[in-house]
C-alpha positions in Angstrom: -24.0 -19.4 8.4 -23.7 -22.9 8.9 -20.0 -24.6 8.5 -20.8 -27.5 5.7 -17.5 -28.2 4.2 -13.7 -27.6 5.2 -10.6 -27.3 3.7 -10.5 -26.5 -0.5 -13.6 -25.6 -1.5 -12.8 -23.6 -4.8 -9.7 -23.9 -7.4 -10.0 -22.5 -10.5 -6.2 -23.5 -12.0 -6.7 -21.4 -14.9 -7.3 -18.1 -12.9 -5.9 -18.4 -9.8 -2.7 -17.5 -8.5 -0.3 -20.2 -8.3 1.3 -20.6 -4.9 1.7 -21.6 -1.2 -0.7 -19.8 1.3 0.5 -19.6 5.2 -2.3 -19.1 7.9 -2.2 -19.4 11.5 -5.2 -20.3 13.7 -6.5 -18.8 16.3 -8.5 -20.5 18.6 -6.5 -21.0 21.9 -4.7 -24.4 22.0 -3.9 -23.9 18.3 -0.2 -23.7 18.0 0.6 -24.3 14.7 1.3 -22.2 11.5 0.6 -24.1 8.3 1.4 -23.7 4.9 -0.7 -24.8 2.0 -0.6 -26.0 -1.4 -3.0 -25.1 -4.3 -4.8 -28.0 -3.5 -5.2 -27.0 0.2 -3.0 -29.8 1.5 -0.5 -29.1 4.4 3.0 -29.1 2.7 4.8 -27.5 6.0 3.9 -26.6 9.4 5.9 -25.1 12.2 5.3 -25.7 15.8 4.8 -22.9 18.1 4.8 -23.1 21.7 3.6 -19.5 23.3 1.5 -19.0 20.4 -1.7 -17.1 21.5 -2.8 -14.6 19.1 -1.8 -13.1 15.9 -0.2 -14.7 12.8 3.4 -15.7 11.2 4.9 -14.7 8.0 8.0 -15.8 5.9 10.8 -14.2 5.4 13.0 -14.1 2.3 15.4 -16.1 3.4 12.9 -19.2 4.2 12.8 -18.5 8.0 9.7 -17.9 9.8 8.9 -14.5 11.9 6.3 -15.0 14.8 5.0 -13.1 17.9 4.7 -15.3 21.2 4.1 -15.3 24.8 7.3 -15.1 26.8 6.3 -16.3 29.9 3.9 -19.4 29.7 3.6 -19.8 33.2 2.5 -16.1 33.5 -1.3 -15.1 33.0 -2.1 -14.3 29.4 -3.3 -10.6 28.6 -2.8 -7.5 26.6 0.3 -6.4 29.0 2.2 -9.7 29.3 5.7 -10.1 28.5 6.1 -11.1 24.5 8.9 -12.0 22.4 9.2 -11.9 18.5 11.3 -15.0 17.2 12.7 -15.9 13.8 12.7 -19.9 13.2 14.8 -21.7 10.3 12.6 -23.8 8.1 12.7 -26.8 10.7 11.6 -24.9 13.7 14.8 -23.8 15.3 15.1 -20.5 16.7 17.8 -18.5 15.1 17.0 -15.2 16.8 14.6 -13.3 19.1 13.8 -9.8 20.8 12.2 -8.7 23.5 8.7 -7.1 22.5 6.8 -5.7 25.6 3.1 -6.1 25.7 3.4 -6.7 21.7 0.1 -6.9 19.7 -1.2 -7.2 15.9 1.8 -6.7 14.1 5.5 -6.8 13.3 7.6 -6.6 10.3 11.2 -7.2 9.3 12.5 -4.0 7.5 14.7 -4.5 4.3 17.6 -3.1 6.7 17.8 -5.9 9.0 15.8 -4.2 11.6 12.5 -5.6 13.1 9.5 -3.0 13.9 6.3 -3.9 16.1 3.1 -2.5 17.9 3.0 -2.5 21.5 0.7 -1.4 24.4 1.5 0.8 27.2 -0.5 2.4 29.7 -1.5 5.9 29.1 -0.4 8.5 32.0 -3.1 10.3 33.8 -2.5 13.7 32.0 -2.9 11.8 28.5 -6.1 9.8 29.7 -7.4 13.2 30.9 -7.0 14.1 26.9 -9.0 11.3 25.8 -12.3 12.1 23.8 -14.9 10.1 23.1 -16.1 6.8 23.9 -19.0 5.0 26.1 -18.2 7.1 29.5 -17.1 4.7 32.6 -15.7 2.4 30.3 -12.0 2.6 31.1 -10.2 -0.7 32.4 -11.2 -2.0 36.1 -8.4 0.4 37.4 -9.4 3.2 35.6 -6.2 2.6 33.2 -6.2 3.1 29.6 -3.8 1.5 27.0 -2.2 3.2 24.3 0.3 2.2 21.4 3.5 2.3 20.8 6.1 1.6 17.4 9.2 0.5 18.2 12.0 -0.3 15.8 15.0 -2.6 17.0 18.2 -3.8 15.6 19.6 -7.4 15.0 21.0 -6.8 18.6 17.2 -6.1 20.0 18.4 -2.3 20.6 15.5 0.1 20.1 16.7 2.6 17.3 13.3 4.4 16.8 10.1 4.4 18.7 6.9 6.5 18.4 4.3 6.7 21.2 0.7 7.8 20.6 0.6 9.8 24.2 3.6 11.8 23.1 3.6 11.9 19.6 -0.3 12.3 18.8 -2.7 15.3 19.3 -4.9 12.6 21.0 -7.9 15.3 21.0 -8.2 15.2 17.1 -8.9 11.4 17.3 -11.8 10.7 19.6 -12.9 7.3 19.9 -16.1 6.4 18.5 -18.9 6.9 20.2 -20.4 3.3 20.7 -16.7 2.0 21.6 -15.3 1.4 25.2 -12.2 3.5 26.3 -10.0 0.8 27.6 -8.0 1.8 24.6 -6.8 4.7 22.6 -7.2 3.3 20.0 -6.1 -0.1 19.1 -3.6 0.1 16.5 -3.8 -3.0 14.5 -1.7 -2.9 11.4 1.5 -1.5 10.7 3.0 -1.0 7.2 6.4 0.5 7.1 7.1 2.4 3.7 10.4 2.6 1.5 11.1 5.7 2.8 11.1 4.9 6.4 7.6 6.4 7.3 4.6 4.2 8.8 1.6 3.5 7.5 -0.8 2.7 10.5 -4.4 1.5 11.1 -6.3 3.0 14.4 -9.4 0.5 14.6 -11.7 2.2 17.4 -12.1 5.3 15.7 -11.4 4.2 12.0 -8.6 6.4 11.2 -6.0 5.5 8.7 -2.8 7.7 9.0 1.0 8.0 8.0 3.6 8.5 10.8 6.5 10.7 9.3 9.8 9.1 10.4 11.8 12.3 11.5 9.1 14.3 12.9 6.9 11.6 14.6 3.6 13.6 13.7 1.2 12.5 11.4 1.6 13.6 7.9 -1.7 12.0 6.0 -5.0 10.7 7.7 -8.5 9.7 6.6 -11.3 8.7 8.6 -14.5 7.1 7.7 -16.7 5.6 10.3 -18.3 3.5 7.6 -15.2 1.5 7.3 -16.3 -0.2 10.6 -12.8 -0.6 12.4 -10.8 -1.4 9.3 -7.7 -3.6 9.3 -4.6 -4.8 7.1 -3.9 -0.8 5.8 -1.0 -1.6 3.2 0.4 0.5 0.6 0.5 -0.8 -2.8 3.3 -0.3 -5.4 1.1 2.1 -7.1 0.7 4.2 -4.2 -3.1 3.3 -3.6 -3.9 1.7 -0.1 -5.4 -1.9 0.2 -7.5 -2.7 3.6 -10.1 -4.7 5.1 -13.0 -2.6 6.1 -14.8 -4.4 8.4 -18.1 -2.8 8.6 -18.6 -3.4 12.6 -20.1 -0.2 13.6 -20.6 3.5 11.8 -23.2 4.3 8.9 -23.0 0.6 7.3 -26.1 -0.7 8.8 -26.2 -3.9 6.3 -23.5 -5.2 8.3 -21.3 -6.3 5.7 -17.5 -6.0 4.9 -15.4 -5.0 2.2 -11.6 -4.7 0.7 -11.1 -1.3 -0.5 -8.5 0.0 -2.6 -8.0 3.8 -1.8 -6.7 6.4 -3.9 -4.5 8.9 -0.8 -4.1 11.9 -3.1 -8.0 12.0 -4.0 -9.4 9.9 -1.1 -11.8 7.9 -3.9 -11.8 4.4 -3.7 -10.6 2.6 -6.6 -11.4 -0.9 -6.5 -13.8 -2.7 -3.8 -14.8 -6.3 -3.4 -18.1 -7.2 -1.5 -20.2 -9.9 -1.2 -23.3 -10.6 -3.6 -25.5 -9.9 -2.0 -23.3 -7.5 0.6 -24.2 -9.1 3.7 -22.9 -12.5 2.5 -19.4 -11.4 3.1 -19.1 -10.2 6.7 -16.1 -10.0 9.5 -16.6 -7.9 11.9 -13.3 -8.2 13.6 -9.5 -9.3 12.9 -9.4 -10.2 9.0 -7.0 -8.8 6.1 -6.1 -8.8 2.4 -3.2 -9.3 -0.2 -2.9 -7.5 -3.5 -0.9 -10.6 -5.5 1.2 -10.3 -8.1 -1.5 -11.7 -10.7 -3.6 -8.5 -10.0 -5.9 -11.1 -7.9 -6.9 -10.4 -4.4 -6.2 -12.9 -1.5 -8.6 -12.1 1.4 -8.9 -13.3 4.6 -12.7 -13.6 6.3 -11.2 -13.8 9.7 -14.3 -14.4 12.0 -15.3 -17.6 9.7 -11.5 -19.1 9.3 -12.1 -18.1 5.4 -9.4 -17.4 3.1 -10.0 -16.7 -0.8 -8.8 -15.1 -3.9 -10.8 -13.1 -5.8 -10.0 -11.4 -9.6 -10.3 -8.0 -10.2 -14.0 -8.5 -11.3 -14.7 -10.1 -7.9 -15.0 -13.4 -9.1 -13.8 -16.0 -6.5 -11.2 -18.6 -7.7 -9.9 -20.1 -4.8 -11.6 -20.6 -1.1 -10.4 -22.3 1.7 -12.0 -23.1 5.0 -10.0 -23.6 8.4 -11.1 -26.9 10.0 -9.2 -25.5 13.2 -12.1 -24.8 16.0 -11.3 -23.8 19.4 -12.0 -21.2 22.3 -12.0 -17.5 20.7 -12.2 -14.2 22.1 -10.4 -11.6 23.5 -7.7 -12.8 26.3 -8.9 -11.2 29.4 -12.4 -12.4 28.5 -12.1 -16.0 27.3 -15.0 -18.0 27.4 -14.8 -21.7 26.8 -18.0 -21.1 25.0 -16.8 -18.9 22.1 -16.0 -21.5 19.9 -14.6 -20.5 16.6 -11.9 -21.3 13.6 -10.7 -17.7 13.4 -8.2 -16.4 11.3 -6.2 -13.3 11.8 -4.5 -12.9 8.2 -3.0 -15.0 5.5 -0.5 -14.7 2.9 0.5 -16.5 -0.5 4.2 -16.6 -1.9 4.9 -17.6 -5.3 6.4 -21.0 -5.9 9.7 -19.6 -7.0 9.4 -16.6 -4.6 12.6 -16.4 -2.4 10.7 -17.6 0.8 9.7 -20.7 -0.8 12.1 -21.4 -3.6 13.8 -24.9 -3.6 12.2 -25.8 -0.4 9.1 -27.6 -1.6 9.1 -30.5 -4.0 8.0 -29.1 -7.7 8.1 -25.6 -6.7 9.9 -24.7 -10.1 7.3 -25.9 -12.4 4.3 -24.4 -10.2 5.3 -20.8 -10.4 4.7 -17.7 -12.5 7.1 -15.7 -10.9 6.4 -12.9 -8.2 7.1 -12.0 -4.4 6.1 -12.4 -1.0 5.3 -9.9 1.6 7.1 -7.7 4.2 
């Protein structure tokens, strides 16, 4: 694929879902979150010193929630100090909490608490229980990173947490045979459920599961290596699970991605989006999707910096390509030659949603109603 055009490529005003789309370029050196209108124009932006990877989202009060490096002078890496920060519409910090080694995902909960994923070192006894992966591919010092989930209150105090090495049967979740063993097992999305449970995606072994809040144990799970290290698992209002199946490994030999709506009760795929032909839609990592209030789906094909909206029939009705290029790659192996315009996730907000309402000119005449994201 060659990049021929950037910005807005497609806008079918009759079928696209009116609103504002937020995205954050991933390349090193990019430190801005942008809000776009339907014509691809930037209508607002936030400058974020310390932004390294990830994304930002709007809260119902119109503030921005984002994750940042805590010490810009310290070496960047997976175990660095990080903070989750809330900024008002004008970019002023109004709240933050410490989030040690935070990665990938975070959420502001309805009760005002904030939840996030972080890395922590596995103890030697936990490493001994680890199965699968390529032998000898632990970290340089022999260590393995695992995941923890923490929920903090408005004062930053921990009110609930979960640790993979303590609360999971590690042996039951072997790392995929072609993946390295430096992590177990790379949680890349965290979605809070109304009852307090958490829906989690584990990339390196293609598991999606639900953690019971009370017992801290897995109460539902499903694995399919054909998903190829999926991202952005979320539960829809109809009880189905929507996620981006990257197709990086497993039995998906055509090297293509899919967006899947899965019925967790039956295990059946009730809706799937893929390219036509399939290999024209492929992001082997990052990426995500959002089911919009119109019934359409907003998709972030992260590797290509592509954000687009499709109808239930799979027709593309809005498409935008990020023009923000720079070095991309894992923080610990960042190579200046790895130039791209990656985007981790994108979200759309209705013009009359609480997140947007009244803050942008002409918002009232543009909307069909709808909501935002958690």
